[in-house]
C-alpha positions in Angstrom: 118.1 80.5 5.8 117.3 78.2 8.7 114.8 79.3 11.3 116.0 79.8 14.9 114.9 77.1 17.3 111.8 78.0 19.2 111.6 76.9 22.8 108.5 75.2 24.2 106.3 77.6 26.2 106.4 81.4 26.5 108.9 83.1 24.2 109.2 86.0 21.8 111.3 86.8 18.6 112.9 90.2 18.0 115.7 92.0 16.3 117.9 93.1 19.2 121.5 94.1 20.0 123.3 90.9 21.3 126.8 89.7 21.8 128.5 86.8 23.7 131.1 87.7 26.4 133.3 85.1 28.0 133.0 86.7 31.4 129.9 88.0 33.2 130.8 91.5 34.4 127.5 92.9 35.6 126.0 92.5 39.0 122.7 90.6 39.3 121.5 93.6 41.3 122.1 96.0 38.4 120.5 93.6 35.9 117.5 93.1 38.1 117.0 96.9 38.7 117.2 97.5 34.9 114.5 94.9 34.2 112.3 96.4 37.0 112.7 99.9 35.6 112.1 98.7 32.0 108.8 97.1 33.2 107.7 100.4 34.9 108.9 102.5 31.9 106.9 100.4 29.4 103.7 100.3 31.6 100.9 102.7 31.7 99.2 103.4 35.0 95.9 105.1 35.4 96.4 105.1 39.2 99.0 107.9 39.3 98.2 111.4 40.5 99.1 114.4 38.6 102.1 115.0 40.9 103.3 111.4 40.3 102.9 111.8 36.6 105.1 114.9 36.6 107.7 113.1 38.7 107.7 110.1 36.4 108.0 112.3 33.3 111.2 113.8 34.8 112.6 110.4 35.7 111.7 109.0 32.3 113.4 111.9 30.5 116.5 111.4 32.7 116.5 107.7 32.0 116.1 108.3 28.2 119.0 110.8 28.2 121.2 108.4 30.1 120.3 105.5 27.8 120.9 107.6 24.7 124.4 108.5 25.9 125.2 104.8 26.7 123.6 103.4 23.5 126.6 103.9 21.3 128.3 101.0 23.1 125.6 98.5 22.1 126.5 95.4 20.0 125.1 94.8 16.6 121.4 93.8 16.4 120.6 90.2 15.5 117.4 88.1 15.1 116.9 86.4 18.4 114.4 84.0 20.0 114.1 84.6 23.8 112.5 82.0 26.0 112.2 81.7 29.8 115.4 79.5 29.9 117.2 79.9 26.6 118.1 82.5 24.0 118.9 81.6 20.4 120.5 83.7 17.7 122.4 83.5 14.5 126.1 84.6 14.4 129.0 84.6 12.0 131.3 82.9 14.6 131.0 79.5 16.2 131.0 79.3 20.0 132.1 76.2 21.9 129.3 74.1 23.4 129.8 74.1 27.2 131.3 77.6 27.3 130.2 79.7 30.2 130.0 83.5 30.1 127.3 86.2 29.5 124.9 87.3 26.9 124.9 91.1 26.6 121.5 92.1 25.1 119.5 95.2 24.9 115.8 94.4 25.3 114.5 97.9 24.5 115.0 100.3 21.6 113.4 103.1 23.6 115.5 102.5 26.8 118.6 100.8 25.5 121.0 99.2 28.0 123.5 96.4 27.6 122.0 93.9 30.0 124.3 91.0 30.8 122.8 87.6 31.6 125.0 84.6 32.8 124.6 81.7 30.3 126.1 78.5 29.0 126.3 77.7 25.3 124.3 74.5 24.8 124.2 74.3 20.9 126.1 75.7 18.0 125.1 74.5 14.5 126.7 75.7 11.3 124.6 76.3 8.2 124.5 78.8 5.3 127.8 80.4 6.3 126.5 81.2 9.8 125.9 79.5 13.1 122.7 79.1 15.0 123.7 79.4 18.7 121.6 78.6 21.7 122.5 79.6 25.2 120.9 78.3 28.4 120.4 81.1 31.0 122.0 80.6 34.4 119.9 83.0 36.4 120.6 81.7 40.0 119.4 84.9 41.8 115.7 84.6 42.3 115.0 88.3 41.8 116.8 88.4 38.5 115.1 85.3 37.3 111.7 86.7 38.3 112.2 90.0 36.5 113.6 88.3 33.4 110.5 85.9 33.3 108.2 88.9 33.7 110.0 90.6 30.8 109.6 87.5 28.6 105.9 87.2 29.5 105.3 90.9 28.8 106.9 90.8 25.4 105.1 87.5 24.5 101.8 89.1 25.5 102.4 92.2 23.4 103.1 90.0 20.4 100.0 87.9 20.9 97.9 91.0 21.2 99.4 92.5 18.1 98.8 89.3 16.1 95.2 89.2 17.3 94.7 92.8 16.3 96.1 92.1 12.9 93.7 89.2 12.3 90.6 91.3 13.0 
């Protein structure tokens, strides 16, 4: 099977729930807040006091329960390559180049959420009874773009560290 296109620069590959929607239905504020919470949720901080740790533990548990209840609505997982400006995946259906809509994607198995990112289909190539689709992200809101880029950098960094650890 053909490899997914890999963008120049910072990116990561993963197996994540993803589906294309013809209409962007999520506010940029909600998407931005989720990315900020995901970053905090995945971080470890030695600077917290015991009281802050206890509060964060309660908030984390509430977030996990909320995410668990919402995770039954997630789309099927697919192999994806996520860059700073594009997302590529393999799908059984062709999508028209130039179509505008949203990618619904869940970036975390631990804290699942169907994040919607506005995008435009820029490539759709058929091969091996499937299509390789590439969408260019249309993140016009600065805060959303900033938190998305932080997410890509964080995931890229985790993969690089894991690969270095495996080589030693």
